[in-house]
Every structure is written in C-alpha cells, then in structure tokens.
C-alpha positions in Angstrom: 28.7 -67.9 7.4 29.3 -68.3 4.1 29.1 -65.4 1.6 28.4 -65.3 -2.4 29.9 -63.1 -5.3 26.5 -61.3 -7.6 27.7 -63.7 -10.1 27.1 -66.8 -7.4 30.3 -68.1 -6.9 31.4 -68.5 -3.2 34.0 -66.0 -1.7 37.3 -67.6 -1.2 37.9 -68.8 2.6 41.1 -66.8 2.6 39.3 -62.9 2.8 36.4 -64.3 5.0 39.3 -65.0 7.0 41.4 -62.3 6.5 38.0 -60.1 7.2 36.8 -61.5 10.2 41.0 -60.7 11.2 40.2 -57.1 10.3 37.6 -56.7 12.1 39.1 -57.8 15.1 41.8 -55.0 14.6 44.4 -58.2 14.4 45.0 -57.0 10.6 44.7 -53.3 9.4 42.5 -52.2 6.7 45.3 -51.5 4.1 46.7 -55.2 4.8 43.0 -56.5 4.0 42.1 -54.4 1.0 45.6 -55.6 -0.5 44.8 -59.4 0.1 41.4 -58.9 -0.8 41.9 -57.0 -4.1 44.8 -59.5 -5.2 42.2 -62.5 -4.7 39.8 -61.0 -6.9 37.3 -58.7 -4.6 36.2 -55.5 -5.7 37.0 -52.5 -3.1 33.6 -52.0 -2.6 32.8 -55.1 -1.4 36.0 -55.6 0.8 34.8 -52.3 2.6 31.3 -53.7 3.2 33.0 -57.3 4.5 34.4 -55.4 7.5 31.8 -53.2 7.9 33.1 -49.6 6.2 31.9 -47.3 3.6 33.3 -47.2 0.4 35.3 -43.7 0.4 33.9 -41.5 -2.2 35.8 -39.1 -4.2 36.7 -35.8 -3.0 37.2 -32.7 -5.6 40.3 -30.7 -5.1 40.0 -27.3 -4.1 40.0 -24.2 -6.6 44.3 -23.4 -7.3 44.7 -19.6 -5.8 46.3 -17.0 -8.3 49.8 -15.0 -7.6 52.2 -16.5 -5.1 55.5 -17.6 -6.1 56.5 -21.4 -6.9 
C-alpha cells in the first residue's frame, strides 16, 4: 500500500517496511519511532502507521507542602 504525506509526497519505503515489522512485533515501538522521526515523519503520523494513538500530555500532581528533602 502506498502512503502519502499531507503535501502529496510519498512516504519513504523504509518507514513503510519498518511499520510492518513493528506491527508484527519484530521491531519495538521506540526503535520504529526513532527511525521514522529521523526520516522526517511526525510522531502522530508514525503512531498512526503502527495503529496506535499518539500519547497525550499528562499534568503533574500538585506538590505536597511540608516534609523533608
């Protein structure tokens, strides 16, 4: 399957092949994301290629007053 970027350019074949390997479990998620971002894919696009939703930002818990450091 040929996948195109939003500007109409074709996604590099290496990203498509690595996405298939990530879905099959032969490459882990971090390795795939590192390669895809090095080749110019956004994080959201790379997560979409392997069928995952991009992670959302989580707010930190309010610090508790008192105690010792």
